[in-house]
TIVEXLO-209422 format. One record per atom (N, C-alpha, C): residue in three letters; z, y, x. Coordinates in steps of 0.001 Angstrom, whole numbers, plus 500000, padded with zeros to 6 digits. Atoms other than C-alpha are relative to their C-alpha. Layout:
ALAZYX
...
This chain:
MET500000498809500852
MET500000500000500000
MET500000501241500888
SER500059498788499188
SER499085503431501375
SER501210500869499712
PRO498839499148500198
PRO501900505960501871
PRO499732501069498954
ALA500149498972501025
ALA502529508538499172
ALA499408501264500614
ARG500597498762499523
ARG500503511716499486
ARG501031501100500042
ILE499133498833499889
ILE502426514706500742
ILE499167501158500511
PRO500795498857499552
PRO501173518253501381
PRO499888500041501518
PHE500243499934498567
PHE499655518762504798
PHE500996500939500679
SER499069499033499405
SER501891521796505421
SER501376499394500204
ASP498709500667499828
ASP504968519607504902
ASP499919498949501105
LEU500152501057499012
LEU503617516803507048
LEU499969500556501417
ILE500169499465498655
ILE502715519023509997
ILE501337500429500579
GLY498597499790499658
GLY506348520129510045
GLY500251500754501275
GLU499573499367498770
GLU507610520852513534
GLU498829500616500765
GLN501026499332499211
GLN505734523189515852
GLN499349499047500998
THR500568500937499036
THR505294520410518392
THR498945499119499350
ARG500987500827500698
ARG503537518230515825
ARG498760500826499668
ALA501138499130500268
ALA501350521188514887
ALA499136500153501243
GLU500754499849498756
GLU500361521656518521
GLU499279498706500366
ILE500647501290499760
ILE499618517953518847
ILE498734499878499150
PHE501153500113500885
PHE497327518011515827
PHE498893500958500436
ALA501004499014499603
ALA495570521212516975
ALA499289499579501278
THR500607500421498740
THR494992519780520438
THR499052498826499789
VAL500903501116500299
VAL493523516534519098
VAL498765500511499262
LEU501119499433500754
LEU491365518574516714
LEU498961500622500926
THR500924499238499168
THR489860520720519462
THR499593499277501281
ALA500290500657498724
ALA489968518385522479
ALA499722498511499858
GLY500177501428500174
GLY489683514917520968
GLY498554499550500056
PRO498996501056499851
PRO489024512100521356
PRO500784500159501305
ILE499135499811498855
ILE491975512178523740
ILE501076498921499989
SER498968501032499904
SER494463509600524989
SER501381500620499824
ARG498621499505500099
ARG498201509886524439
ARG500442500620501319
THR499628499460498695
THR498619510410528150
THR499349501364500231
GLY500696498732499840
GLY495992513135528224
GLY500586501082499107
LEU499386499066500933
LEU497581514775525176
LEU501321500530500553
ALA498719499595499431
ALA501009514815526813
ALA499800500948501181
GLN500264499150498842
GLN499559516308529983
GLN499522501381499579
ARG500509498704500461
ARG497698519047528113
ARG501112500879499447
LEU498942499238500662
LEU500802520083526203
LEU501256500130500850
GLY498809499939499157
GLY503282519616529043
GLY501190499303499370
LEU498941500739500684
LEU505263517089527010
LEU500222498648500666
ALA499746501380499587
ALA506903513814527868
ALA499219499070499079
ALA500750500961500803
ALA504896510800526688
ALA500829499515498810
SER499134500448501095
SER507904509771524597
SER500013500993498843
SER500027498984501056
SER507775513080522683
SER498737499884499166
VAL501258500193500720
VAL504143512530521793
VAL500092498773499104
THR499870501241500769
THR504881508974520678
THR500888500200498777
ARG499069499771501112
ARG507754510178518485
ARG499373500833498891
MET500590499093500990
MET505632512838516738
MET498785499421499281
LEU501267500483500540
LEU502527510750516046
LEU500073499188498706
PRO500064500915501144
PRO503571508181513383
PRO499643500621498651
PRO500391499469501323
PRO503435510467510286
PRO498530500385499922
LEU501397499588499991
LEU500019511793511314
LEU499062498801499942
LEU500795501228500042
LEU498704508270511823
LEU500149499287498661
GLU499751500715501258
GLU500314506777508724
GLU499290500652498831
HIS500641499285501108
HIS498881509473506457
HIS498522500278500280
ASP501426499995499704
ASP495441509157508104
ASP499460501385500352
TYR500485498735499455
TYR495273512679509543
TYR499452499792501399
LEU500506500397498699
LEU494825511178512977
LEU499670498511499973
ARG500353501400499851
ARG493172507912513925
ARG499969499666501485
GLU499978500442498616
GLU493485505885517096
GLU499027498840500138
THR501037501013499831
THR490539503868518315
THR499908499603501472
ASP500202500466498632
ASP489666501840521392
ASP498757500638500601
ALA501144499503499243
ALA487413503389524001
ALA499738499050501154
ALA500350500921498915
ALA485544501313526535
ALA500579500513501312
PRO499417499571498727
PRO487282501364529914
PRO498928500407500995
GLN500882499635498909
GLN485687503081532875
GLN500389499147501203
GLY499649500935498943
GLY485579500328535471
GLY500849498882499438
ARG499138501088500434
ARG488161497586535286
ARG501164500524499172
GLY498819499627500764
GLY491121497603532960
GLY499817499794498519
ARG500004500165501456
ARG492003497429529316
ARG499398501235499344
PRO500489498831500736
PRO490333499678526714
PRO501140500992499746
GLN498993498967500207
GLN492153502975526324
GLN500006500422498536
ARG499882499536501383
ARG493456504049522928
ARG499801501507499958
MET500356498587500067
MET491975507423521955
MET500317500554498614
LEU499642499331501250
LEU493255509823519293
LEU498893500957499589
GLN500924499013500538
GLN490936511791517059
GLN500388500333498563
VAL499713499564501362
VAL491207513738513817
VAL499086499275499024
ASN500827500492501102
ASN490000512176510580
ASN499392501227499323
PRO500566498746500510
PRO487576514986509653
PRO499846500020498487
ASP500232500069501446
ASP487179513749506069
ASP501277500159499178
LYS498735499959500733
LYS490845514113505175
LYS500066501190499044
HIS499976498796500844
HIS490415517637503809
HIS498662500720500061
LEU501129499090500037
LEU487711520096502843
LEU500512501433500124
VAL499662498591499829
VAL487715523815503641
VAL498818500836499538
VAL501036499066500430
VAL485777526689502066
VAL500051501229500906
GLY500107498777499208
GLY484566529547504259
GLY499023500954499354
ILE500826499006500697
ILE483140532778502838
ILE499874501250500867
LYS500267498726499345
LYS481529535816504449
LYS499466500971498957
ILE500437498976500946
ILE481244538950502301
ILE499287501096500783
GLY500786498959499355
GLY478461541277503443
GLY499560501036498989
PRO500398498929500919
PRO476956544436501976
PRO498894499613499027
ALA501124500366500864
ALA473953542633500457
ALA500092498586499453
GLN499887501364500492
GLN475016539027500007
GLN501358499408500372
VAL498811500787499702
VAL477912536588499965
VAL499519498617500433
SER500364501319499488
SER477539533428502067
SER501236499113499993
ALA498862500912500057
ALA479717530340501770
ALA499609498623500504
VAL500190501385499567
VAL480132526881503249
VAL501227499195499595
VAL498891500955500033
VAL482268523816502710
VAL499920499202501282
THR499976500759498759
THR483339522164505937
THR501057498906499912
ASP498926500966499847
ASP485382519194506989
ASP501042500571500951
MET498919499514499159
MET488475519435509188
MET499554500305501427
ALA500544499668498690
ALA486284519667512290
ALA499044501189499907
ALA500852498832500245
ALA484505522732510816
ALA498521499662500005
ARG501398500386500143
ARG481275520761510357
ARG499553500296498580
VAL500453499539501307
VAL479256522204507497
VAL499459498834499183
LEU500404501073500916
LEU478848519819504557
LEU499121500511498864
ALA500797499382501069
ALA477364522205501985
ALA499985501495500243
ARG500134498569499736
ARG476140525781502072
ARG499263500661498837
ALA500717499227501019
ALA474947528489499703
ALA500207501475500286
GLU499840498551499891
GLU474422532215499589
GLU499486500635498719
ARG500393499330501237
ARG474011534725496809
ARG499807501487500262
PRO500183498545499903
PRO472415538182496937
PRO500844500693498931
ILE499208499251500974
ILE474566540801495223
ILE499366501379499794
ALA500640498730500348
ALA473294543889493416
ALA500733501185500611
ASP499188498977499346
ASP476130545948494863
ASP501160499281500676
CYS498892500658499298
CYS479085545262497112
CYS501350500539499538
THR498693499645500548
THR481829546504494827
THR500907498764500068
PRO499099501148499926
PRO484941544319495072
PRO499828499019498841
ARG500141500887501163
ARG484461542952491565
ARG498763499117500129
THR501235500765499858
THR480850541910492203
THR500117498967501106
ALA499938500892498833
ALA481543540415495625
ALA500962498845499776
LEU499009501054500188
LEU484677538481494667
LEU499611499049498874
THR500517500888501043
THR483077537148491490
THR498982499032500592
ALA500988500868499342
ALA480181535834493567
ALA500691498979500890
ALA499268500912499118
ALA482652534317496051
ALA500636498864499210
ALA499366501029500831
ALA484526532475493291
ALA498963499039499440
GLU501048500863500561
GLU481305531173491733
GLU499400499082501068
LEU500526500825498917
LEU479983529960495086
LEU500973498889500371
THR498989501017499708
THR483259528137495723
THR499891498829499034
THR500128501045501017
THR482953526217492459
THR498715499200500194
GLU501302500642499823
GLU479280525495493089
GLU499998499051501205
LEU500030500800498781
LEU479805524187496633
LEU500932498798499930
LEU499086501135500106
LEU482805522004495832
LEU499406498901499127
ALA500678501010500818
ALA480692520298493192
ALA498952499235500810
GLN501008500643499160
GLN478136519517495919
GLN500607499206501158
ALA499393500613498823
ALA480631518341498544
ALA499986498484499885
PRO500038501468500054
PRO480272514672499464
PRO501392499433499772
PRO498683500601500248
PRO483092512434498210
PRO500510499298501254
ALA499402500774498916
ALA485505510829500622
ALA499731498521499749
ALA500216501439500138
ALA485006507137501301
ALA501035499383499077
GLU498945500408500914
GLU488308506625499552
GLU500979501140499877
GLY499019498934500153
GLY490898508961498131
GLY499617500956498891
PRO500141499071501119
PRO490979512043495885
PRO498620500641499940
GLU501243499269500178
GLU488055514015494508
GLU500004501247500882
ALA500158498852499107
ALA486705517028496395
ALA501004501103499700
ALA499114498891500361
ALA488767519570494452
ALA501436499762500454
ASP498635500313499594
ASP491987517755495370
ASP500160499907501513
ARG499949500084498542
ARG491091517642499062
ARG499906501365500668
VAL500262498681499423
VAL490590521395499543
VAL501290500622500532
LEU498844499326499405
LEU493005523055501952
LEU500092501449499552
GLY499984498599500403
GLY491990526547500930
GLY498680500677500296
ILE501186499171499801
ILE489473529369501248
ILE500294501003501107
GLY499935498957498986
GLY488919531531504323
GLY498931501029499720
VAL500936498918500300
VAL487269534918503849
VAL499936500955501181
GLY500209498999498962
GLY485784537192506489
GLY499337501231499412
VAL500594498724500413
VAL485112540870505745
VAL500054500958501183
SER500034499050498893
SER484253543737508047
SER501116501033499853
GLY499076498869500039
GLY486633546513508989
GLY501448499645500277
HIS498562500111499767
HIS490415546904509026
HIS500608499110498921
VAL499476500993500943
VAL492002543850507416
VAL501471499726500304
ASP498599500416499902
ASP495697543239506793
ASP500044498534499593
SER500102501431500305
SER495621539456507077
SER501260499470499339
THR498750500457500619
THR499272539054506097
THR499994500249498496
ALA500045499644501425
ALA498738540829502771
ALA498727499532499318
GLY501272500403500594
GLY495178539555502257
GLY499204501166499463
ILE500610498764500495
ILE493923543126501869
ILE499035500561501039
CYS500892499215499158
CYS490906544924503309
CYS500408501460499851
ARG499498498621500083
ARG492389548304504134
ARG498864501014500064
TYR501140499079499948
TYR489101549978505075
TYR498813499309500638
SER501255500487499445
SER485529548840505605
SER498922501036499733
ALA501079499024500155
ALA482880551470506269
ALA498726499319499534
LEU501227500712500338
LEU480128548859505971
LEU499951499636498516
LEU499947500383501409
LEU481283547722502512
LEU500404501158499087
ASP499451498871500750
ASP482705551106501448
ASP501201499563499155
TRP498781500476500658
TRP486015549422500576
TRP501218500716500576
GLN498710499473499577
GLN489478550945500717
GLN501098499332499183
LYS498834500635500625
LYS492697549035499998
LYS499584499017498900
VAL500497501007500947
VAL490935546100498320
VAL500781498703500194
ASP499323501298499978
ASP493019543036497475
ASP498934498914499893
VAL500989501066499978
VAL490785540132498468
VAL500633498670499607
ALA499381501314500202
ALA493189537181498465
ALA500472499793498567
GLY499407500162501332
GLY494881537815495113
GLY498998499618498926
PRO500970500330501046
PRO491881537923492749
PRO499243498701500257
LEU500760501213499708
LEU490024535136494565
LEU500865498759499815
SER499095501124500210
SER493048532855494555
SER500221499753498515
GLN499802500138501445
GLN493597533545490866
GLN498773499381499335
ALA501230500508500614
ALA489958532795490050
ALA499730498545500341
THR500336501356499546
THR489803529531492019
THR501176499030499959
GLY498818500857499940
GLY493384528235491986
GLY500285499465501391
LEU499835500465498632
LEU493239527850495779
LEU500653501082500862
PRO499470499002499064
PRO495160529522498604
PRO498862500658500766
VAL501057499224499350
VAL493127532240500341
VAL500560500685501243
VAL499671499329498749
VAL493286533485503938
VAL498885500996500292
VAL500987498947499767
VAL491548536772504839
VAL500197500576501395
ASN499911499340498703
ASN490710538314508194
ASN498712500770500247
ASN501214499332499554
ASN488242540592509926
ASN498959498947500342
ASP501021501031499854
ASP484929538760510032
ASP499754499599501456
VAL500226500367498598
VAL484557538943513811
VAL501174499187500544
ASN498863500824499591
ASN488075537569514275
ASN499814498541499596
THR500254501392500390
THR486960534488512358
THR499114499308501029
LEU500866500586498981
LEU484276533957514991
LEU500772499709501281
VAL499181500251498813
VAL486863534249517762
VAL500704498653499875
VAL499316501277500210
VAL488834531358516263
VAL499006498843500122
ALA501007501063499939
ALA485656529294515839
ALA499537499754501432
GLU500450500159498616
GLU484505529954519406
GLU501105499414500876
ARG498886500508499210
ARG487954529238520828
ARG500185498501499778
TRP499738501402500331
TRP488263525903519044
TRP498802499102500233
PHE501153500893500038
PHE484722524596518869
PHE498799500503500791
GLY501176499420499380
GLY482446526835520924
GLY500168500420501439
GLU500074499535498620
GLU481961528862524072
GLU501316500552500532
GLY498713499495499543
GLY485581530043524221
GLY500999498924500375
ARG499060501095499736
ARG487101526629524844
ARG500478499973501445
ASP499670500123498580
ASP487107527019528625
ASP500603501258500600
VAL499425498750499482
VAL488533530554528944
VAL501124500469499089
ASP498848499519500765
ASP491733532280527824
ASP499871501452499563
SER500190498592500372
SER490454535870527577
SER498511500270499836
PHE501413499722500252
PHE487137536652525931
PHE499862500877498772
ALA500328499200501180
ALA485484538881523351
ALA498774499415499323
VAL501214500248500768
VAL483023538090520595
VAL499509501354499512
VAL500590498726500412
VAL480736541083520085
VAL498800499697499120
THR501067500279500952
THR478497541007517032
THR499068501199499884
VAL501042498986500072
VAL475243542907516755
VAL499202499764498726
GLY500748500116501244
GLY473424543621513510
GLY500126501280499200
PRO499802498782500792
PRO474046546020510616
PRO501121500873500548
GLY498927499286499321
GLY477232546983512482
GLY500209499408501376
ILE499594500549498703
ILE478774546418515899
ILE501466499615499867
GLY498631500483500162
GLY481906544267515734
GLY500519499394501285
CYS499397500585498807
CYS484338542920518284
CYS501303499315499627
GLY498744500729500137
GLY487070540281518239
GLY500480499595501381
LEU499436500196498672
LEU489422539639521141
LEU500969498830500035
LEU499002500999499676
LEU491239536616522493
LEU500541500358501383
LEU499378499588498748
LEU493685537711525199
LEU501106499028500351
ASP499015500982499544
ASP495668535135527169
ASP500260498935498940
GLY499899501083500961
GLY494969532521524501
GLY500431500395498610
THR499529499536501302
THR496035534685521559
THR498989500947499373
LEU500848499077500744
LEU493862536333518921
LEU500725501334499897
TYR499326498698499957
TYR494657540005519413
TYR499499500884498862
ALA500365499199501169
ALA494709542068516234
ALA500524501426500071
GLY499446498655499897
GLY496686545125517340
GLY501192500214499098
ALA498774499682500733
ALA499600546894515686
ALA499862499793498504
SER500168500108501453
SER498100546832512191
SER498733499253499617
GLY501174500790500318
GLY495134544461512404
GLY498683500696500250
MET501210499190499843
MET492616547077513548
MET499385499904501395
ALA500539500094498641
ALA491993546048517171
ALA498560499490499977
GLY501360500494499866
GLY488406545478518259
GLY498938500819499295
GLU501011499175500662
GLU486658548327516446
GLU499089500644501037
LEU500903499542498954
LEU484148548591519278
LEU498887500863499427
GLY501085499246500609
GLY481494549882516910
GLY500323501454499774
HIS499614498607500237
HIS483489553065516391
HIS500598500638501241
LEU499700499345498738
LEU484014553808520058
LEU499133501251500105
PRO500799498774499960
PRO482944557472520373
PRO499302500160501349
LEU500772499894498764
LEU480146557742522945
LEU499269501326500136
ASP500804498777499937
ASP478198560885522039
ASP500426500941498880
PRO499514499099501059
PRO479879563787520186
PRO498888500728499266
ASN501145499351500657
ASN476434565219519379
ASN499012498973499457
GLY500893501064500418
GLY474965561873518381
GLY499824499913498491
PRO500255500167501435
PRO473799560612514974
PRO501265499657499229
MET498856500279500866
MET476154560255512047
MET500185498495499824
CYS499652501410500179
CYS477944556908511752
CYS500434499750498561
SER499571500361501354
SER478845555046508574
SER501442500386499738
CYS498597499626500173
CYS482479555982509210
CYS500176501495499770
GLY499923498571500233
GLY481635559687508826
GLY500154500836501253
ARG499895499269498731
ARG481875560610512520
ARG498697499881500769
ARG501247499974499243
ARG479159561354515030
ARG500120499195501297
GLY500136500569498677
GLY478040559341518013
GLY500775498744500285
CYS499358501287499758
CYS479901556071517517
CYS498975499015500578
LEU500882501028499453
LEU478484553062519352
LEU499138499380498898
GLU500759500594501106
GLU477441551610515980
GLU498818500866499613
ALA501089499089500357
ALA475344554713515264
ALA498910500019501054
LEU500952499989498899
LEU473617554258518626
LEU499362498636500273
ALA500456501327499594
ALA473161550472518818
ALA499778499015498863
ALA500174500937501108
ALA473198548846515364
ALA498582500094499428
ASP501352500084500555
ASP470143548048513234
ASP499432501363499608
ARG500504498704500479
ARG469902551525511715
ARG499568500893501151
ALA500382499193498841
ALA469755553089515191
ALA498602499622500482
VAL501324500454499591
VAL466736550953516108
VAL498933500519499033
LEU500973499553501004
LEU464964551777512845
LEU499797501509500052
ARG500110498535499908
ARG465741555490513214
ARG499138500413501191
HIS500786499689498801
HIS464289555561516732
HIS498512499767499727
ILE501406500305500286
ILE461049553914515542
ILE499425501008499030
GLN500474499030501002
GLN460766556231512548
GLN499775501367500626
ASP500116498685499374
ASP461334559326514670
ASP498841500073500998
ALA501005500009498941
ALA458790558235517285
ALA498571499960499494
GLY501387500079500444
GLY455759557755515091
GLY499848499400498621
PRO500309500409501377
PRO454066556406512008
PRO500223498524499704
ALA499844501436500238
ALA454963552721512442
ALA500903499748498793
ASP499245500310501216
ASP456183551261509150
ASP500965498846500292
CYS498975501018499725
CYS459461549395509777
CYS501092500115498939
PRO499010499869501075
PRO461369548969506520
PRO501325499315500316
ASP498763500708499695
ASP463928546598508064
ASP499957499512501435
ILE499899500389498600
ILE465101545165511350
ILE499071498829500333
GLY500945501081499772
GLY462961542050510934
GLY498624500531500347
ALA501294499385499711
ALA459861544245510865
ALA500008500642501384
ALA499891499383498677
ALA461113546071513975
ALA499879498951501102
VAL500109501080499018
VAL461514542794515860
VAL498552499521500108
HIS501402500446499998
HIS458018541711514836
HIS499110501019500707
LEU500788498955499359
LEU456588545057515932
LEU500188499970501509
ALA499712500007498561
ALA458300544829519328
ALA499376498797500704
ARG500542501214499379
ARG456933541325519933
ARG498509499824499773
HIS501371500341500369
HIS453583541272518194
HIS499164501190499545
GLY500742498852500502
GLY452538544812517252
GLY498899500451500938
SER501007499397499133
SER449681546879518620
SER500689500631501202
ALA499401499514498750
ALA450184548330522092
ALA500915501199499765
GLY499192498815500235
GLY451447551693520851
GLY501260499702499221
GLY498834500345500811
GLY453726550294518169
GLY500972499124500748
ARG499135500892499227
ARG455019547605520484
ARG500828500787501015
ALA499276499190499019
ALA455970550204523108
ALA501116500800499340
VAL498983499227500718
VAL457812552343520558
VAL501179499114499602
ALA498929500903500432
ALA459773549382519174
ALA500794499480501195
ALA499293500476498807
ALA460563548053522650
ALA500940501063500538
ALA499137498909499540
ALA461930551459523628
ALA501211500171499090
ALA498880499881500942
ALA464077551521520481
ALA501064498943500282
PHE499036501053499686
PHE465671548178521308
PHE500661500238501358
ALA499423499721498681
ALA466134549193524944
ALA501051501099499920
GLU499027498921500162
GLU467896552384523904
GLU501291499474499374
ALA498819500601500620
ALA470223550403521644
ALA500746499131501007
GLY499374500843498991
GLY470845547922524477
GLY500763500800501030
THR499308499139499034
THR471754550734526867
THR501329500483499438
ALA498745499546500624
ALA474331552102524434
ALA500999498850499905
LEU499111501150500107
LEU475743548617523848
LEU500588499646501365
GLY499515500305498659
GLY475993547997527608
GLY501080500958500454
ARG498957499021499650
ARG477984551194528075
ARG501297499684499264
GLY498800500381500746
GLY480351550097525344
GLY500665498768500589
LEU499444501215499401
LEU480766546662526908
LEU500650500284501353
ALA499377499625498731
ALA481483548275530272
ALA501410500536499760
GLY498658499520500337
GLY484408550060528624
GLY500949498862499691
VAL499167501157500319
VAL485708546749527278
VAL500365499244501273
CYS499728500716498752
CYS485363545058530677
CYS500956500778500901
ASN499123499187499160
ASN486998547956532518
ASN501435499989499493
LEU498663499936500597
LEU489920547981530099
LEU500714498657500040
LEU499368501301500220
LEU490528544237529698
LEU499683498954501063
ASN500347500955498948
ASN488868542476532664
ASN499834498583499430
LEU500198501256500706
LEU487600539675530418
LEU499262498985500857
GLN500726501075499337
GLN486305536303531567
GLN498620499777499389
LYS501268500287500683
LYS483515536113528994
LYS499834500928498806
ILE500368499308501240
ILE481737538125526303
ILE498915499170499333
ILE500950500783500785
ILE479932536185523575
ILE499288500953499041
ILE500809499157500887
ILE477095538115521884
ILE499548499143498824
ALA500287500795501193
ALA476710536877518316
ALA499508500915498881
GLY500448499225501151
GLY475684538005514849
GLY498501499896499791
GLU501408500103500367
GLU472322538375513173
GLU499084500586501071
GLY500827499326499012
GLY471043540724515853
GLY499855499268501311
ALA500090500743498738
ALA471620538219518662
ALA498638499348500173
ALA501339500598499912
ALA468204536738517825
ALA499025500908500738
ALA500869499049499303
ALA466673539895519363
ALA500527500309501397
TYR499404499736498692
TYR468596539572522620
TYR498936500208501076
ASP501051499803499006
ASP465348539303524575
ASP499489501427500017
LEU500485498625500105
LEU464548542836523381
LEU501022501028500484
PHE498993499020499580
PHE467873544601524021
PHE500845499534501174
GLY499131500552498976
GLY469561542277526526
GLY499807500568501400
PRO500166499465498644
PRO467960543496529773
PRO500588501401500178
ALA499445498650499904
ALA468867547145529069
ALA501522499970499869
MET498551500147500146
MET472346546093527947
MET500649499574501311
THR499449500507498750
THR472956544149531153
THR499949501059501099
ALA500126498951498991
ALA471680546994533320
ALA501054501086499806
ALA498995498973500264
ALA473972549509531620
ALA501406499480500271
LEU498696500599499712
LEU476941547142531838
LEU500259500000501504
ASP499841500024498546
ASP476389546690535577
ASP500188501408500558
ALA499946498632499475
ALA475917550436536092
ALA501331500686499716
HIS498809499269500419
HIS479088551503534271
HIS501299499214500172
ALA498779500792499809
ALA481523548645534956
ALA500649500364501335
PHE499236499636498800
PHE484246549392537481
PHE500167498788500915
SER499767501030498990
SER484435547353540694
SER499327498689499589
ASP500564501312500303
ASP483979543644539858
ASP500086499632498516
ALA499768500322501415
ALA484564543935536095
ALA498813499293499366
ALA501172500638500591
ALA480975543009535200
ALA499771498615500598
ARG500205501296499354
ARG480740540200537762
ARG501046498977499571
ASP498948500905500469
ASP484032538737536516
ASP499719499451498611
CYS500189500303501424
CYS482687538561532965
CYS498630499357499765
ALA501248500691500344
ALA480070535980531953
ALA499533500447498617
ILE500592499655501297
ILE477720536983529135
ILE499334498754499431
HIS500607501148500674
HIS476823534229526680
HIS499471500460498651
VAL500596499662501292
VAL474507534606523703
VAL500112498790499092
ASP499881501063500990
ASP475405532503520664
ASP498846500177499019
PRO501180499797500859
PRO472059532028518882
PRO500413500134498537
ALA499644499762501399
ALA472321533422515389
ALA499558498829499144
HIS500388501034500950
HIS472364530762512733
HIS500647500297498656
HIS499724499656501379
HIS472769530748509030
HIS501487499949499645
ASP498639500252500456
ASP476341529475508777
ASP501079500616500897
LEU499066499556498977
LEU477954531321511686
LEU501241500671499419
TRP498870499216500502
TRP480121533753509741
TRP500882499180499062
ALA499209500751500976
ALA481176531495506869
ALA500744498846500668
ARG499323501076499274
ARG481967528634509252
ARG501214500556500750
GLY498857499372499355
GLY484168530995511218
GLY501133500253499028
ALA498960499765501003
ALA486000531912508025
ALA500718498714499628
ALA499364501284500287
ALA486627528225507331
ALA501033499657501073
CYS499052500280498912
CYS488327527983510727
CYS501331500712499791
LEU498738499321500305
LEU490914530491509486
LEU500952499072499261
VAL499170500876500821
VAL492160527969506953
VAL500530498844500842
ILE499577501104499135
ILE492236525129509481
ILE501091500476500944
ARG498998499458499086
ARG494131527334511924
ARG501349500168499317
ASP498725499780500704
ASP496740528303509343
ASP500650498693499574
ALA499445501284500442
ALA497129524760508025
ALA500622499246501163
VAL499506500711498829
VAL497590523365511510
VAL501154500744500658
ARG498986499139499360
ARG499906526249512449
ARG499779500038501504
ALA500372500023498589
ALA498042526474515708
ALA500582501193500724
PRO499445498895499244
PRO499375528665518505
PRO499073501191500135
ILE500894498851500045
ILE496245530857518262
ILE500372500800498763
SER499458499274501165
SER497775533554516040
SER499429501398499892
């Protein structure tokens, strides 16, 4: 007979058990010995903490073929099918959502254009997508239905987010002020909701499952309609005194520059985001570029004159971005910067100018100390990152 079901939050219990689960989740398959070494624990402590996780099928232990002579080694890994997680990204023109397993692997996805990005419209779309995706989620081989396996909903929104209260305090991109995100969405779906700045969700995803696994201090910088930044410093997600850290897009670079969405002049976002590229092309000539996709096409495939204008627009944006990144490197001496977001697909157009400006403005070895990695833009990036919020909170991982 299988053991009685108990809530995951009750099972995870002690902090040590939470750290064990989080380590197996992100580093598994891993042996008990390897787990103890990673966490600096005695092997007996690991052995004492494992039984509830194994008995309730959150962790599984399997034989791995030995390397050379010897007996097969027992390896621990997470049962990814134990729970489902919903991740949602709210943008100015659409809401995207995914359902993932406990390893943040996407099982179902959907997106919905929205006529406006008022809180009511966006949160209604988010609730409807949640219902739609859970109906599509594959059933577990055995156990409860999809709705009973859901740990919760993670939501990423741009701007200043109070994650403790579940409130977006201010988003210039969405034109939101003091919007309760968690309350209405939880009421509509009956599920717990975790909310954070959208770029911070990517930091958690990169730290656990991506390019941030091998470093303790890195930034995720997103390029697209806005310029975002999330920071992991010494292994901890850094949010600042009130959750507003990482507003790289509103770093003031040119007091006489173009107006930014925040109402001030010359912010990095006004110089390097999509609108800056389109403005440069429009000001330079008659080329018709209604959106950033058209600008990318013009820069790669347009006539000689149009191609030169578009290439210069992307280079100008890259130069501004590189100056901003130099400020981040000079201030924090990071090990890695991950360029992500929708605009990362155009890295070949802005990257060379960005790198040149970073090298020119970085102090001493700050640029050489910091590796630049481009995370190719893909459809589920933001929503998958939001799903990681729920996994992080459920596991009570030390990334806080």
